[in-house]
C-alpha positions as CSV (number, residue, x, y, z in Angstrom):
1,M,63.1,-11.5,31.6
2,R,63.3,-15.2,31.1
3,L,61.2,-18.3,30.7
4,G,61.0,-21.1,33.2
5,D,58.6,-23.5,34.8
6,I,58.5,-22.1,38.3
7,N,55.5,-24.0,39.6
8,S,56.5,-27.4,38.1
9,D,53.3,-27.8,36.0
10,G,55.1,-28.6,32.8
11,Y,54.4,-25.2,31.2
12,Q,56.8,-22.4,30.5
13,D,56.2,-19.3,32.6
14,I,57.3,-15.7,32.0
15,I,59.5,-14.4,34.8
16,I,60.6,-10.8,35.2
17,V,63.4,-10.5,37.7
18,G,63.7,-7.2,39.6
19,A,66.2,-5.6,42.0
20,Y,68.0,-7.4,44.8
21,S,66.9,-6.3,48.3
22,A,69.9,-6.4,50.7
23,R,67.5,-5.9,53.7
24,L,65.4,-8.9,52.8
25,G,68.2,-10.9,51.1
26,E,66.1,-11.7,48.0
27,Y,65.4,-10.9,44.5
28,Q,62.0,-9.5,43.8
29,Y,60.3,-10.9,40.7
30,E,57.0,-11.1,39.0
31,A,55.9,-14.2,37.2
32,F,53.1,-14.7,34.7
33,L,52.1,-18.3,35.1
34,W,50.5,-20.2,32.3
35,N,46.9,-21.4,33.1
36,D,46.3,-24.1,30.6
37,S,42.6,-24.6,31.4
38,E,42.0,-20.9,30.7
39,K,44.7,-20.7,28.0
40,K,46.2,-17.5,29.4
41,Y,49.0,-16.2,31.5
42,E,48.1,-15.0,35.1
43,L,50.2,-12.6,37.2
44,V,51.7,-13.8,40.5
45,T,54.2,-11.6,42.4
46,E,56.8,-13.6,44.4
47,G,58.9,-12.6,47.3
48,R,60.5,-15.9,48.2
49,K,64.2,-16.2,48.6
50,S,66.3,-19.4,49.0
51,D,67.7,-18.3,52.4
52,S,64.7,-16.5,53.7
53,Q,62.4,-17.3,56.6
54,V,59.8,-14.9,55.3
55,A,58.0,-15.2,51.9
56,V,55.5,-12.9,50.4
57,K,53.5,-13.8,47.3
58,R,50.9,-11.7,45.5
59,I,48.0,-13.8,44.3
60,A,45.4,-11.8,42.4
61,E,44.3,-9.0,44.8
62,E,45.7,-10.6,47.9
63,Y,49.1,-11.1,49.5
64,E,50.1,-14.5,50.9
65,V,52.7,-14.5,53.7
66,R,54.6,-17.7,54.8
67,L,57.0,-17.9,57.7
68,Y,59.6,-20.6,58.1
69,D,61.7,-21.8,61.0
70,K,65.5,-22.1,60.8
71,A,65.2,-25.5,59.2
72,Y,62.9,-23.9,56.6
73,N,59.9,-25.8,57.7
74,E,56.7,-23.7,57.3
75,V,55.3,-22.6,60.7
76,F,52.7,-20.0,59.6
77,S,50.8,-18.8,56.6
78,T,48.1,-16.2,56.1
79,T,46.8,-13.8,53.5
80,Y,46.3,-10.1,53.6
81,P,44.0,-7.9,51.6
82,K,46.8,-5.3,51.2
83,E,50.5,-5.5,50.8
84,P,52.0,-6.0,54.3
85,W,55.1,-4.4,55.7
86,I,57.9,-6.6,57.1
87,V,60.2,-4.8,59.6
88,E,63.1,-6.3,61.5
89,V,62.4,-4.8,64.9
90,T,65.2,-6.7,66.7
91,E,68.0,-8.9,65.5
92,S,65.7,-11.9,65.7
93,I,62.1,-10.6,65.6
94,F,60.1,-9.5,62.5
95,E,56.9,-7.4,62.6
96,I,54.5,-8.3,59.8
97,G,51.5,-5.9,59.5
98,Y,49.2,-4.0,57.3
99,S,47.0,-1.0,57.5
100,T,43.2,-1.5,58.0
101,G,42.5,2.2,57.5
102,S,44.3,5.2,58.9
103,P,45.5,5.1,61.6
104,A,44.3,1.5,62.3
105,S,46.6,-1.5,61.7
106,T,47.1,-5.2,62.7
107,V,50.4,-6.9,63.3
108,V,52.0,-10.2,64.3
109,Y,55.5,-10.8,65.4
110,F,57.8,-13.7,64.3
111,D,60.9,-14.8,66.1
112,K,63.1,-16.3,63.4
113,D,65.4,-18.0,65.9
114,S,62.7,-19.9,67.8
115,G,60.0,-20.0,65.1
116,K,57.4,-18.5,67.5
117,I,54.5,-16.6,66.2
118,S,52.7,-14.0,68.3
119,A,49.0,-13.4,68.6
120,G,47.6,-10.8,66.2
121,Y,47.5,-7.3,67.7
122,M,45.2,-4.4,66.6
123,N,46.6,-0.9,66.9
124,S,49.3,-2.0,69.2
125,R,52.5,-0.1,70.3
126,L,55.8,-1.9,70.4
127,I,57.9,-1.1,73.5
128,D,61.6,-1.8,73.7
129,G,61.3,-4.5,71.1
130,K,59.9,-6.8,73.7
131,Y,56.5,-5.6,74.9
132,V,53.2,-4.5,73.3
133,A,50.4,-2.3,74.6
134,Y,47.0,-1.8,73.2
135,M,43.5,-0.7,74.1
136,E,40.7,-3.3,74.5
137,N,37.3,-2.6,75.9
138,E,38.4,0.8,77.2
139,E,41.3,-0.8,79.1
140,L,45.0,-0.9,78.5
141,I,46.5,-4.3,77.9
142,F,50.3,-4.6,78.5
143,T,52.0,-7.8,77.7
144,D,55.3,-9.2,76.3
145,I,55.1,-10.0,72.6
146,F,54.6,-13.8,73.0
147,N,52.5,-13.7,76.1
148,E,55.0,-15.8,78.1
149,E,56.2,-13.4,80.7
150,I,53.6,-10.8,81.6
151,Y,49.9,-9.9,80.8
152,R,48.4,-7.0,82.7
153,T,45.1,-5.2,82.3
154,I,45.3,-1.5,83.4
155,K,42.0,0.3,84.2
156,R,42.0,4.1,84.2
157,D,39.6,6.9,83.3
158,F,40.9,6.8,79.7
159,A,39.4,9.3,77.2
160,T,37.1,7.5,74.9
161,A,36.5,10.0,72.0
162,I,40.2,9.7,70.8
163,D,43.1,7.3,71.1
164,P,44.0,8.0,74.8
165,L,47.6,6.7,74.7
166,I,50.2,9.4,74.2
167,S,53.3,7.4,75.1
168,I,54.5,4.4,77.2
169,E,58.1,4.1,78.4
170,M,59.8,1.3,80.3
171,L,61.6,2.9,83.3
172,D,62.9,-0.5,84.5
173,R,61.7,-4.1,84.3
174,D,59.0,-3.5,86.9
175,T,57.8,0.0,86.0
176,I,56.3,1.9,83.1
177,L,55.7,5.6,82.6
178,L,52.2,5.9,81.1
179,H,51.2,9.2,79.4
180,Y,47.6,9.4,78.4
181,Y,44.5,11.5,78.0
182,K,42.0,11.3,80.8
183,G,38.2,11.7,81.0
184,N,35.9,13.9,79.0
185,D,38.2,16.9,79.3
186,F,41.2,15.1,77.8
187,L,43.5,16.0,80.7
188,E,47.0,14.8,80.1
189,V,48.2,12.5,82.9
190,Q,51.5,10.8,83.5
191,E,51.8,7.9,85.9
192,E,54.5,5.5,87.0
193,I,52.8,2.1,87.2
194,N,54.2,-1.1,88.6
195,I,53.2,-3.8,86.1
196,R,54.5,-6.9,87.9
197,G,52.4,-6.9,91.1
198,A,49.3,-8.9,91.6
199,E,47.3,-5.8,90.4
200,P,49.0,-3.0,88.5
201,E,49.1,0.0,90.8
202,I,50.1,3.7,90.6
203,T,53.6,4.2,91.9
204,A,53.3,8.0,91.3
205,E,50.9,10.3,89.4
206,L,53.3,12.9,88.2
207,H,51.1,15.6,86.9
208,S,47.8,16.5,85.1
209,Y,47.6,19.5,83.0
210,G,45.9,21.2,80.0
211,R,43.1,20.3,77.7
212,Y,43.2,18.5,74.4
């Protein structure tokens, strides 16, 4: 514990320094900032580090996330109602997300080398650290993380009472193996689908079997 003016307002703040995180490269700490107008200390939890491109700050009941490019210029900021997770999914890409209620979640992706920020994805699946797939209006959307290479809408008789996606696997750069529940009977179907043609088409329906 130490005293210091961390927000440069001329007042001494109470700073409690926690453990060093090797994964994030930062010290975690909590700070009680002096609010002179209210004549009281207020808790703020910081996650900023001097060499970090990702900063997390707890403000009251929310969490503020700021992202920085390699020159440490801020490129993105937002707040979350819950503490977000930050996962390094490749050597250069971070996934930042939070749960909106089991099993729902929302995520964005940040390329620390280029400073790019992805769109926000709801209930998406990350594939090979490069692509995402998610359901929207009872259709499957398949795209690369930053929507620069490919964006395909795949229409099938997806089951609607449950999450129909079982698994998605890249077989090669042109083909995915899609495993899903089909129709009202929840039949399990696997298809090889070409995702780079003008319209995604079935390369081979491998099998249908069983009930959910």
